[in-house]
C-alpha atoms as one frame of an Amber mdcrd trajectory, in Angstrom:
protein
  -2.549  55.020  -0.890  -2.870  58.081   1.352  -0.099  60.645   1.407   2.164
  60.964   4.423   2.682  64.646   5.184   5.120  66.137   7.662   4.638  69.653
   9.072   7.622  71.439  10.602   8.064  74.737  12.373  10.083  77.242  10.344
  10.356  80.028  12.933  10.983  80.385  16.640   7.371  81.280  17.469   4.036
  79.564  16.920   3.179  81.143  13.599   5.386  79.812  10.797   5.114  76.274
   9.402   6.006  74.272   6.296   4.169  71.190   5.010   6.056  68.660   2.924
   5.621  65.096   1.717   7.242  62.797   4.267   8.746  60.376   1.760  10.833
  62.874  -0.213  10.578  66.245   1.559   8.882  67.829  -1.460   7.340  71.209
  -0.591   3.548  71.456  -0.352   2.952  74.838   1.256   3.733  77.228   4.065
   1.179  77.842   6.807   0.979  81.078   8.771  -1.068  81.313  11.963  -2.259
  84.609  13.409  -3.541  84.221  16.974  -6.064  86.565  18.562  -7.901  86.553
  21.874 -11.041  87.815  20.085 -13.695  85.227  19.211 -13.108  84.150  15.585
 -10.241  86.642  15.419  -7.556  84.032  14.805  -6.672  83.280  11.192  -4.571
  80.893   9.170  -3.107  81.367   5.720  -1.878  78.663   3.365   0.840  80.052
   1.116   2.143  78.493  -2.066   5.040  80.228  -3.728   4.411  83.270  -1.509
   0.746  83.665  -2.524  -2.283  82.988  -0.330  -4.036  79.924  -1.707  -6.380
  79.312   1.201  -7.285  81.106   4.399  -9.741  80.857   7.224 -10.544  81.763
  10.784 -10.709  79.642  13.910 -11.171  79.960  17.649  -9.761  78.096  20.611
 -10.168  77.962  24.374  -6.530  77.559  25.416  -3.564  77.500  23.046  -1.742
  74.261  23.831   0.478  71.921  21.852  -2.569  69.710  21.320  -4.539  72.677
  19.937  -1.617  73.564  17.685  -1.329  69.976  16.437  -5.108  69.670  15.846
  -5.276  72.942  13.901  -2.322  72.124  11.645  -3.652  68.618  11.014  -7.083
  70.008  10.088  -5.541  72.558   7.701  -3.493  69.882   5.917  -6.444  67.474
   5.775  -8.598  70.178   4.197  -6.267  69.791   1.199  -5.398  66.071   1.564
  -8.358  64.425   3.377  -6.848  60.943   3.606  -3.331  62.048   4.560  -1.402
  60.742   7.508  -0.164  63.959   9.097   2.717  64.281  11.545   3.459  67.568
  13.260   6.965  68.353  14.515   6.549  70.871  17.345  10.285  71.219  17.978
  11.655  74.717  17.570  14.559  75.308  15.184  17.971  75.460  16.851  19.561
  78.884  17.180  23.021  79.332  15.719  25.887  79.247  18.204  26.638  82.717
  19.541  23.244  84.076  18.477
């Protein structure tokens, strides 16, 4: 059976993500995205226990939620090809008074 993987935003921007197994929340990796307007200047990094385990470059026409979702899904499926991937684009809530 294919894994179900959930990806959630861990910061307030577009760069910090965490992938975990959907059934038990077990950590898989962190994903960092570095956007650039230069062709092939954008990069992603897959971190496990703070160390880069995988990285690559990508390009895009317009950065949209669909682009974000497609990129994160492709990164996760490069590690788990048959996975069902859900991406939570919601931003974390700021603490009251922050």
